[in-house]
N, C-alpha and C positions, 0 to 999 in steps of 0.2 A: 138162330145160330145154325149154319150149315152143318151137315153131318161130318163127323171126324173122318179124315182120309184113311184109306186102307193101309197106306204106308206112311210112316211119320216123316215130317220134314226134318232132315238131319241138321244139327247145329252148324256143321261145316260140311257143305256138300262135297262128296268125295271127288267129283269132277267139277272144276271151277268154271270152265267154259263149255263148249260142246264141239263135237267132231262132225264132219260132213264127208261125203264121198271123196272130196278132193284130198283130204288127209289119207284116207284109205288107199286111193289110187297112187299117191306119192309114195306111201310105204311099200305097197306091192311092187311098184316099179323099181324102187331101191333094192328090195330083197331079190327080185328076179335078176337084176343086173349083177348083184353080188354073188349069185350062184355060179358065175363063170370063174373057174379056178384061177384064171389070169387076173381077175379083178378082186374078188373077195370083198370084205367090208371096208375097203378104202375107196374114196371117191371124192367128188367135188362138193358134196352137199354141205359139209361143215364150213368150209371157206365161204360158200355162198350165203349160208345162214349168218355167219359173222358179218359179212359185208352188208347184208340187208339190215341187220339189227343196228349196226353202226350208223347207217344212213337214217334209220328210223329215229334214233336218239340224237342225231346231229353231232356225232363224235367221230374222231379219226380212227379209233380202234375198238373192236369188240372181240373178246376172247372167250370161246365156248368152253365150259367146264361141265363136270358131271353133277354138280349141285351148287346151290348157293352157299352151303356150309363150307365146302372146299374152297369156293371163291373167296369167302371171308377169310379163311386161313391164308390164302395167297396174299390178300391185301395187307394183312399184318406182317407176313414174311417180308414183303417189299419195303417195310419200314426199317428193317434191321434193328429191331428193338433190343435194348439192353436192360439189365436189372435196374429197377428204379424208374424207368420210363413209364409215363402215365398215358392212358387213353380214356377219354371221357365218353360215356355212352348212356343212353336213357335207362332208367331202372325198369321201365315197362317195355319189354320186347320179348321175343322168343329166345330161349336160352342159348341158341347157337351163336347169336351176336356176341355174347359175353364169353362163350367158350373160345372163340377165335382169339380174343385178347389174352385170356388166361393161358391158352395153349402156347403162346409165343413168349410167355414169361413176363409180360408187362403187368403193371398195376392197373386194374380196372377201377375207374372213378365213376361211381354212380351219380347220375344227374336227374333232377326232377323233370317231369313232363308237364306240358301245358294242359290243363283239364279240358280246354276247348278242342284241342287237336290231337292229344295223346302223343305228340311229338316233343322233341327236346325243347325245353324252355331256354331261349337264348340268354336271358338274364342270368339264369342259374348256371349256364355253361360258363359265362364270363366270370362269375364268382368263384368257379372251381379251377380256373386256369392257373398254372404255376410254371416255373422255369423248367419243369420236368415233363410238361405236356407235349406229347409227340403227335397226337392225332385226336380228332373228334369223330367218333364213329356214330353217326346219326342213323335214324331209322325212319323210312317213309312208311309210317304205321298205318296198316289196314287200308291202304290205297290213297293216302293223302301225303303229299310231299312235305318233307321237313323244310324249314326256312333256310335254304342253303346259302343264300347271299348274306344273311345275318351272321351265320356261322363262319363264313369266309372272312367277314370283316373282323370278327372277334379273333380269329386265328392270326390275321395280319397284325392286329394290335398287340399280340402277345407272342412274339417270336421266341423260339427255343434258342438258347445261347450258342449252340453249335449247328443245329439243323434248320434254323430259320422258322418261318410260320408253320405251326402244326398243320398236318394234312387233314382236310375235311373229306370224309369217306361216307358214302351212303349205302346202308343196307336196304336195297330195293326189292327184297324178296316179295313184298306185297304191293309193290308200286308199279308194276309193269303197265305202261301206257298212261300213267298219271302225268299231269302237266303242272308246270310252275313258271309263272311270269313269262309266258310265251315260249318256253322250252319244254321238252319232254324230260321226265325224270330219267337220269342217266347222263345228262349233259353237265350239270353243275357239280363241282367237286372233283377231287383228284382221281377217285375211282368210285364206281357204283357197281353193286353186285346184285344180280337178279336171280330169282328162282323160277323154274318151270316145273316144279313138283305138281302132283296130280290135282290138288285143290286150287292152284293158282289161276289167275285170269286167262293165262294160256299155258299149255303144258306140252312137253316133249316126251310123250309116252310114260308119264308118271314121275320122272326125275329129270334133272338137267339144270344148268345155270349159265349165266353170262356175266363177264366183267366188261365194263365200258370205261374208257379213259381217252383223254387227248394227249397224254404224256407218252411219247414214243418209247422212251427208255423203260418205263414201268410196264408198258404193254409187252415189250420184248422179254422182260424178266418173267412176267406172268406166263408167257408161252413156254419159257424154259422150265419153270417150276412144274407146270402141268404135264410135262413130257420127259421125265427123268433127266432134266438138266440140258437136254438136246446138245450134248457134246461140250458144254461149257463146264468150267471148274466151279460148279455150285450144285447144291443138293436139289433133287427133283424127284417126282414120283408120277403116278398115272392118275391125273385128274381129268382125262379127256372125255368128251362127249362122243357118242357113237354116230355112225352115218345114218341109220334109220331114224334116230332121234332128230337129227338135223333136218332130214327130209320132211318130217312132220312139222318141225318148228318153222320152216319156211312158209308152210301153208297157214299154220296158226298165226304167225306174225302178220300175214297179209289180211287176216280177218280180225286182228286184235282190236282195232278201233271200232269195228262193227259190234263185237261182243261187249266191249266196254260201254258203248253208247246205250245198248239195251240194258246192261247192268245198272247204269246211272238212271235210266228211266224207271226201272223197277224200284231202285232205292228212293227216288224222289216221290213215287207214288206211295211207298210205305211211310215216308215222312208225313205226307198229307193225311194218311189214314190214322197216324198215331199222334197227330199234332195236338189233340184236345186232352191228352192224358197228362195232367199237370205234374205228376210224380216223376216223369221220365225226362231226362235231358237227351235230346236227339243229336245225330251227327251234324257237325258244322263244316262248311266249305268256305274258308277264308278267301277274300278277294285275291285274284291272281292264281288261284289253285284250281286244278281240274281233278276232282276226287273220283277214283275208280272203284271205291267201295268193295275192296276185297273182303272187308268185314264191315257189317252195319253195326257200329258201336254205340251203345246206349249206356247212360248212367242212371242208377237209382239214387234216391236221396241219401244223405250221409247217415241218417239213423237206420237205413236199410242195409248198410254195408255188410257184406259177408253173409251172415245168417239169413236175413230176410231176402236178400238177393237170391240166395240159394233156394229158399222156399219158393220164390217166384219161378225160378228156372225149373225146379222139380215139378211144380204144379203144371206148368205149360206142357212138359213132356208126358207126365202121367195122365193128365185129364184131357189134353187136347192134341197130343202127338206133335207138338211144336218144339223142335230142338233149339237149343241155345249153346253157346260156348263162351268161356272166359278167355278173351284173346287180346291181351294177356295181363296177368297180374305181375307184380315185381318178381324178378328172376330168382331171388333168394327163396321165394315161396314155391317156385316150380322145380328147383334143382338142388339136390343134396350137395353136389360139389360146391356150388356157389355159396350155399349156406354154411358149409363146413369151413370156408375161407374167412368167415366172420362177417359177411355182409348181412344186413338186416334193416329194420325200420329206421334206425338212426341215420342210415346213409341217405335216405330220401323219404322222409315221413309223409310228405304230400302225395308222392307216388304210391306209397303203401296204401293210403286211403282210396286214392283213385282206382287202384287195381282191385280193391275190395268192392268197389261200386259198379264197375263196368261189366258189360256182357254184350255178346253179339247175337242177334237174331238170325235164324236161317234166311239166306238170300241167295238166289240164283237167277241169271238172266232169263232162263226159260220158264220161270214162275209166271202164272197167269194172273190177271186181275183178281180172279176168284181166289187163287191161292193166297195172295197178299191180303185180301179182305178177311179171309178166314184167320190168318195169322194175327192181323191187327185186332180183330174182335176177340180172339183168344187172349191177347196181351191185355186188352182193356179189362177183361173179366178176371184175369190173374191178378192184376194190380188191385182190383176191388177186393179180392179174397185176402191178399196180403195186408192191405190197408186196414181191413176189419179184424185181422188176427191179433 
């Protein structure tokens, strides 16, 4: 066994991609230009970043915002939700997905996830459709696209009596650069909302987000909401991205496919190294999908759920310096607000168990073969320890 590293492998690396001199040069050029009192921190970079991101995703419109969380809020605002309206969303996601629904006064309808993909189970979505369903807020979980065409077919088959087919919206916080049936994540669906937070596959100085859509009307409304209503007779506030963030984002976007290709290579090597450990279920990549492995998601056996999984994770960090993270369990287990509203295991019992079984290993594109060999050997040893306990 190689020696334990001096610094531990973090469960979720604080920087998801990596920076080069190109990002630094772009940032410095932006700041220097902004020092002119006639210019300040207004400039062309935000519009350029939006145009390039729209082209990358193959959509007509991209709207830069200051975070995926605010972008999700905007997506719900654009639905004009009324009391009693329902939005279906997977039980397993980061709590911000569900906060956006609750925050606009809609009823959150928890849905089961597929244990192979950790994304919405289309069959369960269809079973939960009612004449009050206004939207399906899917999640492209941990780098793998949701089955957006299946969800669109379900929506078309169950139109709302006043608003027509429910809107299919993608929470793409963890799906930047992922692919689905010949398209980039961001193309399919009414809207998709991305995150450029520090741990994501690309980042705009730690925070930032983007909304993509082919609907010109909703794009205009999103632009109004993010900038105090922009003179229209509607509510708005400040959800805008800054010029330096956009300058860095332009460079990060130009390198995104390169960074994702390296990340995929590292994930595939890790899968090879872990393949003989029978107790673990390793990540899947369904046909037609291009997984970008924001999280390398593993499941332990059912009888290891929760306590023995935690024992495995604790042993890896304490004995080998290998970090792990649960990303994510059901939101009622993450968030006191969601739990206080009465959500719990009865809403999605299969997802409750899946959430108690899954965890993500530390993974970063710049990890070496030796890093991954050490991690894999550590996991094999940890599984032996837990199995014998």
